[in-house]
N, C-alpha and C positions, 0 to 999 in steps of 0.2 A: 504494500500500500504506500504509493509514493509520497503522499503527504505526511505520513507518519511511519518511516522506515524502521525496521527492527533488527537487532543483533541477538539472535537466539542462543541459548546455552546449548551444551552438547545434548542434554536430555531432550530439549525442545527440538533440536535438529532431528533426532531419531524419531520423535513422534510426528513431526511435520513432514518428513521426507523418508518414510519407511521404504520407498521403492528404490532409493539410491544405493548403488553398490559402494564398495570400499573406496574405490578410486574417486567417485563423485563426492563422497563424504569428505575425503581428504581435501578436495578442491574447495568444498564449502567451508571447511575450517580454515583454509588459507585465506579465503575472502574475509572471514570474520576476524582473523588475526590482523589483517591489513586494516580493517575498519577500526578495530579497537585501538591499534597503535596510532591511527590518525586522530582519533578523538582525544587520546591522551596528550599527544603533541599539541593539538590545537588548544586544549585547556591550559597547557603550560606556557605556550609562547604566541598563541594567536594563529588565525587562519592564514594570513598572507605570509607569515614567516615560516610556515611549515612547508617543507619541500618533499617531493617524491623520494629523493635520496634519503632523507631523514626517516620517512615512513618505512621505506624498505629496510633500513638498518634496524629500526625498532621492531619490525615484524619478522626480522630474520629471513628476509627474502631478497631477491635482486630487484633493482628498479624495473627491469624488463618484465619481471613477474607481476609487479604492481600494475604496469600498463596492460598486461595481458588480461588481467581481471577487471580493471577499471580504466576506461579510456581517458578520463580526466579526474582531477582531484575532487571536483564537485560530485562526480559519480560515487566516489568513496563515501562521501557524506550522506548521499541521498538513496543509493541503491539498496534495496532489501531483497530477501530471499522468499518472500511470502505471497507475491501476487498470484501465482498459480494456486496456492493453498486457499487464499481468500476466494478465488473464483470457484474452486471446488466446494467450499463451505456455502457459498451463495447458491450453487446448484443443489446442494443437499437440503436446503430449507423446504418446508412443506409446499407442495405445488399450489395449494389454495391460499397460502399466506399472501397478504398484500405485498407487492414488491417493495414498497417503502419500508414496511416492517422488517422484511428480510434484510434489506440493506442496513437499516439501523442496528439490527442484531449483530450482523457480521462485523460492522465497523466498531461497535462498542466492545464486542468480544475481543477483537484484535487489540484495541487500546488497552483493555484490562490485562491481556496476556503480556503485552509489551511492558507495561508498568511493573508487572510481576517478575520479569526476567532480571537476572543479576545485572545491575548497572543500567537496566533498560530505561528507567525513568530519567536518570541523569543524562543519558544520551538523547532522549527526547527533548530535554531542555536545551542542550547545546545545539542540536540540529535546528530547532525552530528559531533559536536566537540567530544562528548563522543565516537562515532564510531571510530574516529581517535586515541583518547588517551587511551581508555580502551580496552585491548585485549578481555576481556570476552564479552563486548558489541558487538565488531566487529564479534566475533565468532558466537554469537547468531543471529546476523543480517544475516549471511550467511545461517543459518538454516531456519530462517523465510522466506527468499527469496524463498525457495523451495515451501512453502505453497502458497504464492501468485502466483508463477509460475504455479502451478497445476490449480489454478482458471483460469489463463490466457489460459492454454491449453484447458480447457473446452470451453471457449468462442471462441477460434480460431477454434477448431474442429467443433463447431456448425456452424460457418460462412463458413468454407471451405468444409464441408462435409467429413472431414477426421476423423479418430479415435484420441481421445485425447492422446492415448498412442503411436501413431506413432512417430518414432524417429525424423522425420523432425519437427513435431509440438512441441515436447518437446525441441529440440535444439533451435528452433526459439523463443519460449517463454522464455526460460532461458537465451538466448542470449540477448534478450531485457531487462530482469531483470538485467543482469550483466552490460549492458550499462548504465542503470539508476543508478545503484549503483556507478559505476565509475564516472558518471557525478556529483553525490552528493558528493562523496569523494573529487573530484577535486575542487568542490565549497568550501568545508570546508578547504582543504589544502591551498587555496589561500585567507583565511580569509573572506570568504563569500562576496567577493567584486564583483564577476561576477553576471550577471543575470542568475538565475538558469534555467528559462524557455529557454533562449538562449542556455545554455549548454545541455539541454535535446534535443533541436533541432539538435545540432551538433552531439550528441551521436547517435540519431536515424537515422541521415543522412547516417550513416555507413551501414545501412541495406537496403535490397531490398525486394520487395513483391514477394517472391519465392513460397508461398504456394498457 
């Protein structure tokens, strides 16, 4: 979920990606090591001062490995491993449940799980602060939203029997993504003092089940 990316623990990895083989899990753990090293360095010295070479050294990998997993430094901050999982969870909701209720359940469950992960809440605070303060991170966030939005389109189309390329489906999905982004930015702008789950409820309350 691009607006709220997660760094799962090893147990969460096993639960969330049971289909992955040993090689794929090693790759996943490398990605997580790179991300955690990045956040630690950013907290210590700031975003602009943190270099790929420093990240590689802290994560005990080569700079080329960092670039192989993440094309840009912004991607390290924003990319998560859970978009396919969230898509699957949305598909698993009851077929007769209103789409908006399904989306609310999946998003709030993801936020709760993220906050419960080791260091997860702290990473959420840093990530959303960077979205506010660093234009390059904010710009990349807007790009990544379209990826998650397309996944949401597929799940919505499957539920409603419509084509995922229908204008209404695309507008609905990206409207929801925009609402979630604004709720997250609002949370960060106010110093993370509000309850993020309550802000999500307020944002999604602006929508109606029109599909």
